[in-house]
C-alpha positions as CSV (number, residue, x, y, z in Angstrom):
1,M,-51.8,3.2,-26.8
2,D,-54.7,0.9,-26.1
3,A,-55.4,0.4,-29.8
4,A,-51.7,-0.4,-30.4
5,I,-51.7,-3.1,-27.7
6,K,-54.9,-4.6,-28.9
7,I,-53.6,-4.7,-32.5
8,A,-50.3,-6.3,-31.4
9,R,-52.1,-8.9,-29.3
10,G,-54.5,-9.7,-32.0
11,Y,-51.9,-9.9,-34.7
12,T,-49.4,-12.0,-32.8
13,M,-51.9,-14.0,-30.7
14,K,-49.7,-13.4,-27.7
15,T,-51.0,-11.9,-24.5
16,E,-47.8,-10.7,-22.8
17,I,-46.3,-7.2,-23.2
18,I,-42.9,-6.2,-22.1
19,Y,-42.5,-2.5,-21.2
20,A,-39.7,-0.2,-20.1
21,E,-39.1,0.9,-16.5
22,K,-40.2,4.5,-15.8
23,A,-42.3,4.4,-19.0
24,Y,-45.4,6.5,-19.4
25,H,-48.0,5.6,-21.9
26,G,-51.1,7.4,-20.7
27,H,-54.0,6.8,-18.2
28,T,-56.3,4.6,-20.2
29,G,-57.0,0.8,-19.6
30,F,-54.1,-1.1,-21.2
31,A,-51.7,1.9,-21.0
32,L,-52.0,2.0,-17.2
33,S,-50.8,-1.6,-17.1
34,A,-47.6,-0.5,-19.1
35,I,-46.7,2.5,-16.9
36,G,-43.3,1.9,-15.2
37,R,-44.1,3.9,-12.1
38,A,-46.0,2.4,-9.2
39,A,-47.4,5.8,-8.1
40,Y,-49.5,6.0,-11.3
41,K,-50.6,2.3,-11.1
42,E,-51.6,1.9,-7.5
43,P,-54.8,3.9,-7.5
44,F,-56.2,1.8,-10.4
45,E,-55.2,-1.7,-9.4
46,P,-56.0,-4.5,-10.2
47,L,-54.7,-3.8,-13.8
48,M,-54.6,-6.0,-16.9
49,P,-52.5,-9.2,-16.5
50,G,-49.6,-10.1,-18.8
51,F,-47.4,-7.0,-18.5
52,R,-43.7,-7.4,-17.5
53,Q,-41.2,-4.7,-16.9
54,A,-37.6,-4.5,-18.2
55,P,-34.9,-1.7,-17.9
56,F,-35.0,0.7,-20.8
57,G,-32.4,-0.2,-23.5
58,D,-31.5,-3.5,-21.8
59,A,-31.9,-6.1,-24.6
60,R,-30.8,-8.9,-22.3
61,A,-33.5,-8.1,-19.8
62,V,-36.1,-8.1,-22.6
63,R,-34.8,-11.5,-23.9
64,A,-35.0,-12.8,-20.3
65,N,-38.6,-11.8,-20.1
66,L,-39.6,-13.6,-23.3
67,R,-41.4,-16.8,-22.4
68,P,-41.8,-19.6,-24.9
69,K,-45.3,-21.2,-25.4
70,A,-45.8,-24.7,-24.0
71,G,-44.0,-27.1,-26.3
72,A,-42.1,-24.4,-28.2
73,Q,-38.4,-24.8,-28.7
74,E,-37.4,-21.1,-28.6
75,P,-39.3,-17.8,-28.1
76,D,-40.4,-16.1,-31.3
77,R,-38.0,-13.1,-31.7
78,T,-38.7,-12.3,-35.3
79,S,-40.5,-9.3,-36.5
80,R,-43.5,-10.0,-38.7
81,P,-44.2,-7.6,-41.5
82,V,-47.8,-6.6,-42.1
83,P,-49.0,-8.2,-45.4
84,R,-49.6,-5.6,-48.1
85,R,-52.6,-5.8,-50.3
86,D,-52.2,-4.7,-53.9
87,R,-54.7,-2.0,-54.7
88,R,-55.4,-1.9,-58.4
């Protein structure tokens, strides 16, 4: 989970992560910040900043959590494909 968060942050250059309520992603550094249950988080606080919670399956709540960058017109909601290199 930590590697996936680092890759996502590095690729998108965004620092905020939205995760689902009651989610469980493990007990490692970044994953603890994305756990949706306070009982798992509290013993390890303070955790990594930039994580926001939304109800599972609630697309409106996820959209409400998206924050545009300063000067941006609208949040980036597009998926970005990973460029493929031709191997010859």
